[in-house]
C-alpha positions in Angstrom: 53.0 127.1 126.4 51.0 123.6 125.6 52.6 120.2 124.3 52.4 121.3 120.7 54.1 124.9 121.5 57.1 123.5 123.1 57.3 121.2 119.9 57.0 124.2 117.1 60.2 125.7 119.6 61.7 123.0 119.1 61.2 122.3 115.6 59.7 118.9 116.3 56.1 116.5 116.3 56.1 114.5 119.3 52.6 114.4 120.5 51.2 111.2 121.0 49.6 110.7 117.6 52.3 107.3 117.0 49.3 104.4 115.7 52.2 101.0 115.6 51.3 98.9 118.3 53.3 97.1 120.6 55.4 94.3 119.5 56.4 92.9 123.3 54.1 92.1 126.2 57.3 93.8 127.8 57.0 97.4 126.8 54.5 99.6 127.0 52.7 101.6 124.3 54.3 105.3 123.6 53.4 108.1 125.6 56.3 111.1 125.5 56.4 112.8 129.1 54.4 115.9 129.2 55.9 119.4 128.9 54.2 119.8 131.9 56.8 117.8 134.0 59.4 118.5 132.2 59.4 122.2 132.6 58.8 121.5 136.9 61.1 118.8 136.8 64.0 121.1 135.9 63.3 124.2 138.6 64.8 121.3 140.6 67.0 118.9 139.4 69.5 120.3 137.2 71.3 118.7 134.6 75.3 119.9 133.9 77.0 119.6 130.3 79.3 117.0 130.8 76.1 114.7 131.5 75.3 111.7 129.8 72.1 110.8 129.2 70.3 107.9 128.6 66.8 107.7 127.5 64.9 104.7 128.0 62.3 104.6 125.9 62.8 107.5 124.0 59.9 107.1 121.6 60.3 110.4 119.0 63.2 111.9 121.2 61.2 114.4 123.2 63.2 114.1 126.7 66.5 114.2 124.4 65.5 117.1 122.1 64.2 119.2 125.2 67.0 118.6 127.7 69.5 119.6 124.7 68.3 122.5 124.1 68.3 123.1 128.1 71.6 122.2 129.0 73.5 121.3 126.2 74.1 117.4 127.5 75.4 114.6 125.6 72.0 111.9 125.2 71.2 108.6 123.8 67.6 107.5 123.0 66.8 104.1 123.4 63.5 102.3 121.3 62.8 99.3 120.2 59.9 100.2 117.8 61.5 101.0 114.8 58.5 103.6 113.4 59.4 105.6 116.1 62.9 105.3 116.1 62.5 107.0 112.3 60.2 109.7 113.8 63.1 110.5 116.4 65.9 110.3 113.4 63.5 112.9 111.2 62.9 114.8 114.2 66.9 115.3 114.8 67.0 116.5 111.1 64.3 118.9 111.9 65.6 120.2 115.1 69.4 120.6 113.6 67.8 122.8 111.6 66.8 125.1 113.9 69.6 125.5 116.5 72.8 126.8 116.4 74.0 123.8 119.1 76.1 121.3 117.7 73.7 117.7 117.4 76.4 115.7 117.3 75.7 114.5 120.9 72.3 113.4 120.3 72.3 110.2 119.0 69.3 107.6 118.9 69.7 103.6 119.0 67.0 100.8 117.6 67.2 98.3 120.1 65.8 96.6 123.4 66.4 98.2 126.2 68.4 95.3 128.0 70.3 94.3 124.9 72.0 98.1 125.2 75.6 98.1 126.5 75.8 101.0 129.2 78.8 103.3 128.0 81.7 104.2 130.7 80.6 108.0 131.2 76.9 107.2 130.9 75.7 108.7 134.0 72.1 109.8 134.4 68.9 107.2 133.1 65.5 108.2 132.3 62.5 106.5 132.6 58.8 106.7 132.1 57.2 103.2 132.9 58.4 102.4 129.4 58.5 98.2 130.0 57.7 95.5 132.9 59.7 95.1 135.7 61.6 92.1 134.4 63.4 94.1 132.1 63.8 97.1 134.0 65.5 94.9 136.4 67.8 93.7 133.7 68.2 97.3 132.8 69.6 98.5 136.1 71.8 95.3 136.5 73.2 96.3 133.5 73.7 100.2 134.3 75.2 98.6 138.1 77.5 96.5 136.3 79.0 99.5 134.4 79.4 100.9 137.5 81.2 98.2 138.8 83.9 98.7 136.2 83.6 102.1 136.0 83.1 104.0 139.5 81.0 107.3 138.5 77.8 109.0 140.4 74.9 107.3 138.9 71.6 108.8 139.0 68.1 107.7 137.5 65.3 109.7 137.0 62.1 108.0 137.0 58.1 109.8 136.0 55.0 107.7 136.6 56.6 105.1 138.7 55.3 102.0 139.4 54.5 100.4 142.5 56.7 97.2 141.3 59.3 99.4 140.5 59.9 101.0 143.7 59.4 98.1 145.6 62.7 96.7 143.5 64.2 100.5 143.7 63.8 100.4 147.8 64.9 97.1 148.4 68.2 97.2 146.3 71.4 97.6 148.7 73.4 99.8 146.0 70.2 102.2 145.3 69.2 105.1 147.6 65.9 107.6 147.2 67.8 110.7 146.6 65.2 113.1 146.1 60.7 113.3 145.6 59.7 116.0 143.0 55.8 115.8 142.7 53.9 117.8 140.0 51.7 121.1 141.5 48.0 120.2 141.2 48.3 116.8 139.2 50.0 115.2 141.8 47.2 115.6 144.3 44.6 114.0 141.9 47.5 111.4 141.0 50.6 110.1 143.0 52.2 108.9 140.1 52.3 112.4 139.0 55.7 112.8 140.5 59.1 112.3 139.6 61.8 110.0 142.0 65.4 110.7 142.0 67.4 107.6 142.9 71.2 107.8 142.9 73.6 104.4 142.8 76.5 103.9 144.5 79.2 101.0 145.7 79.0 101.5 148.9 74.9 101.8 149.3 75.0 105.4 150.5 
C-alpha cells in the first residue's frame, strides 16, 4: 500500500503537503513517519491496549490514528504548530466516522513539547526527530521526573535518530538501548532509516 492508501483506510489526510513555516529554530518542519516504516516497526514492536503513548511532534496525527487502529491504545499527540494541530482535529473527526472503536482515548494538544506535563500512566514516548537536542533533553528530563514520582515501565521509540540524540541517550545513566529495528532496503542506503527503542528505569537496568 502507498501512503495515500493508508490514509484512505483510516479516513485521514496526513501527506506532507503542509506549507506553513517553522515557528522556532528548535522545531523541525512537518514530515510524517512513512507508513512503510510504521508497518515494519510493529512487526517487531508490540503495543498493548493498556499502553499510554505520547507522540512528540505529532503533526496531523498519522501515528496516533495508526496505532489506535492497530492496538486501540490511548494516545496523546503534542504539536506546537497550530495549523497542524487543527489538521489533526479535522482528521480525528473524519476517523471517528470510519471506525467502530471508541475514540475518547485519542487526544491532541497544541503546546510546546517541553511544556507538556507528563501524566502518571504515560509509558511510551515517540519521537521522529521533531526538535533540537536542547528541547529533547528537556522533554526526557520531564519524563524522568515523572518516573521518579510514579515508577513504571517506560520506553522511548525513536525514528530517524540524530547523532546528538544518540550521544545523549547512550551517556544517560538511567537509559539503556533495548532494541534496534533497521528498515529493510532503506537502511542499507541511509543508516538513519531505523527505529531505536530505549528503556528508562531508575536502576539503570
